[in-house]
N, C-alpha and C positions, 0 to 999 in steps of 0.2 A: 594566182601565183602558181608557177610550175614547181615541180619537185626539186629542181636544181636551185631555185631561188630560196633564200633564207631571210628570216626576219633579222634586221640589224640588232645587235646587242647594244643596249644603251651604254654609252661610254663618255669619258671626260678626257679632253686633250691633255697629254702628258705635261706640257708647260704649265698648265693650271695646277696640276697635282704637285709638280716640283715647287711652284711658287708657294702653295699652301704649306709644303714641307719646310721650305726656307723660313717662312714667317713663324711657323710653330717653333722651329729650332731657335730662332732669334728670341722668342718669348721665354723659352726655357733657360737659355743662357743668360738673358737679362734677369730672370728670377734668381739664378745662381749668383750673379755678380752683385745684385742689390741685396741679396739675402732676404728677399720678400716673396714668399710663396703665393701671395694674393695675385701676382702678375699672371699666374697660370689660369686664372679665371677667364681671361680673354680667349686663349686657344681652346679651353674646355667648352666655352659657349659656342664658338663658330664651328669647331669640329664636332661637338655634340649635336648641333643642328644638322650638320651634314650626315652624321651617322643615323640619327633618329628620324629625320624628316626628308633626307635626300637633298637638302637645300643648305649649302654652305655659303654664307654671305661674303666671305673672303674670295671664294672662287667666282661668285657672281660679279663682284666688283672688278676683279682682275680680268674677266672675260671682255670687259669694255675696251681694254687696251690692245686687243688682238688686231693685227693688221691683215691677217689672212682668215679665210673661213675656218671654223673649228675642225671641220672634216679633213683639212689639209695637214693636220698634225697627227703624229702617232698618238694613240689614245690608250687609256686604261679602262677596263670594264667598270661600270658604275657600282655594281654589286661588290666588286673587290675593293674599291675605294671606300665604300661604306663600312666594310668589314675592318679595313685598316684604321679608319677614323674611330670606329668603336674601340679597337684595342688602344689606340693612342689616348682617346678621351678617358677611358677607364683607368689607364695607368697615371695620367696626369691628375685625375680626380683622386686616386689613391695617394698620390704624392701630396696634394693639397690637404687631404684629411690627415695624413701622417704628420705633416708640418703643424697643423692646428692642434693635433694631439700631443705635440712635443716630441715626436719620434723623428729626429733629424735623419737618422740612418735610413728609415723608411722613405723619407722625402727624397733622399739622394738615389736610393735604389729604384724608386718608381719614376724618377726623371731620367736616370741614366739609361734604363732599358729602352724607352722610346727614342732617346737621342741616338743610341747605337743603331736602332732600326732605321731612323731617318737618315743617318750618315750612309748606311748600307744602301738605302733606296736611292740616294743621290749619286752613289757610285754605280748603280745599276742592278742591285740585288734586292729583291722584295721579300723580306722575312715574313711579312703578313701574308703574302701569296702562298708561301710554303705552308704556313700554319693553316690557312683556309683550305688548301688542297688536301692536306692530311686529314683535316676535320671532315671534309666531304668524303674522302675515302673511308674513314671510320664509320660515318653514317650510312654509307652505301653497304658496307660489309655487314653492319648490324641489321639493316633492313633485309638483306638476303638471308641472314641466319634465322630470322623469325618468321 
């Protein structure tokens, strides 16, 4: 490999990321409409697997319906997706725990935050990307200080 060649960054096609976002959004809205927080278990599981193991069963399933090669799509860095899934899973988990503890306000707070982030993502702005970027800047500055 020459100096001008680079190792490709592992990535996920953006249509798969958007599909995952739409399905997660649908589960949260279904949870609100039904008044049943247990519905959140489904996105907690598939997003949790994506965050913890890098394997999201929903994305794997959706990939089968691609007509073009994945490399032909705009993509998102896999590490960024895992970070975003970690945020989403954490908040939905906190929402479920809040609901089970009888704290309805907490349930809505912890579901509204990821819903707003998902809507922003679908509109083209990644809040999780900004958070991760700031976190990386903080860690870098802290490492330089010590």
